[in-house]
C-alpha positions, 0 to 999 in steps of 0.5 A: 748307863741309862740309870745314871744318865751317861748315855747322852753325855759324850764328854762324860763317856770320854772322861771315863774312857780315858780314866779306864785307859790310864787305870789299866793300860799304863800300869801294864805298860810299866810292868810288862814292857822293857824300859827302852820301849816307846810305850814304856811308862817310868815308875815316876810317871806311874806315881805322878799319875796316881797322885793326880787321880787321888787329887781328882777324887778329892776334887770330885768329892768337893764338886758333889757338896759344892756343885750340887748342894751349894756348900762351899767348904773351904776346909775340905782338905782337912778330910783328905788329910785325916784319911791320909794320916789314918793310912800313914799310921798303919804304914808306920806300924808296919815299920817295926824294928826296921826303924832308926831306933829299932823299937818294935812298937813305937815309931821313931819320932816317939822314941826320939821324944822319949815316949814310953808307950804307944798312945791309945789312939794308935792301937789297932792301926797295926791291922789293915782293916782297922786302918781302912775303917778309920780312913772313912770313919774319922773324916765322916764323924768329924763331918757329921759333928761339924755339919750337925752343929752348923746346918741345924744352926742354919749357918750358910753362905760365906759364914759357913765357908769361913767356919770350915776354913777355921776348922782346917786351920785349927787342925793344922795347928793341933797336928803341928804339936809334938804332944799330939803324937802324930810326928809334929811338923815332920809328920809320918814318913819313911814307910817300908811296906804295904800289906807285906809288899815293898812300898817302893817297888814298881809293882806296888806303885802300879797297883796303887795307880790301878786302885786310885783309878778304880776308886775314882771311876767307882766314886764318879759313877756312884756320885752320878747315880746319887745326883740322878735320884730323888735325893740328888734332885732335892739337894740341887733344889736346896742349892737353888732355893733353900727356903722354898725347899724348906717351906715344902716340908723337907728337912734341909739340914738332913739332906745337907748333912748326908751329902757333906758326910759322904763327900768327907768320906770320899776325901778320906779315901783319896787321902789314904790312896795319896799317902803311900804314893808320895811317901809322906803325910804332914800337917801342911796337908791341913793348910787352908791354901790346899783347900782353896786350891781344891776349889780352883780345880773344881771352878776351872773344870766346871762346877756341878758336872762331876767330871769337870772336877776331874778334868780341872784337878788333873790339868791344874796339877799337871800345870803345877808340875810343869810350871814349878820346873820351868819357872819356880819363882813365878808359877803361883802367879801364872796359876793365879792368872790362869784361874782369873782368866778362866773365871772371867772368860769361862764362867762355866769352866773348861767343861762349859767351853767343851759343851758349847763347841760340841753343840756348835759341831752338831748344829 
């Protein structure tokens, strides 16, 4: 704990404790307790919490690259969607003859569009290990190529943000096309099983929640360790004074590239955990608005804290769930009003407010 700086951070310890409780206790209560028990959690609640945890992992990945490196990536959702598509392709290959058209090789949408053979880029996705490799490799390679070109050209600030947004919009348009072979605007859905288990069963839902929680906790600890190392200190210095760090002899673009690629891989893992829990992946996940929403999670929670992104992601998405049910016509305006209020009144986010309250209580 001392190695990653958690010993003196009560808020971080509290967040980890809550995450551990959600990860292990709630699935057990769902599976072991009868439905009429006061401590039983429904399958819907388990799926909802699992989705929140994947969003928290996505927010954590953006906070690493924005909060600590100063790279405001307005297209970060693209890496999440690519990881989700890699998982979706594996799940589609597992359907086999149980599809509507009963083709043992081609997914239903390809049969409908009169495809005669499986595209080469779908080969290998019938193997779980290959799909999991693609979950991190595809977002990582895209981030590496994009980052290498952008950072070597010293594109920074608002210009970099606009380019990342253009990237995700280009992917949105590409994946909407039926010719791409990813299901067009309908995307990939109607999944049947995961590793031979019924994907709709409560046991699988509970395990996915546990995996999402463990991935989030592991990613948080790893990110916390990274920012406490020399690498993390250099990256933070780049955020604050990039020209001075460059003058000291550091290759700024390489540090930026490393963090950017690592964050993209985390986002890909989040997408892969998200898809089997919601049962669909489509091009709307590439929407620039989704990437902007991730920025809102991090800003509301508290940028540059890591656990602030987790808090912000969970609270915003819980509010979204509640508000869409209570006032579906104006929930977007309500969410926008909350964001503006937090930005003006709490520039350090919710975590900043909690830290000040803790200091007041201790003094």
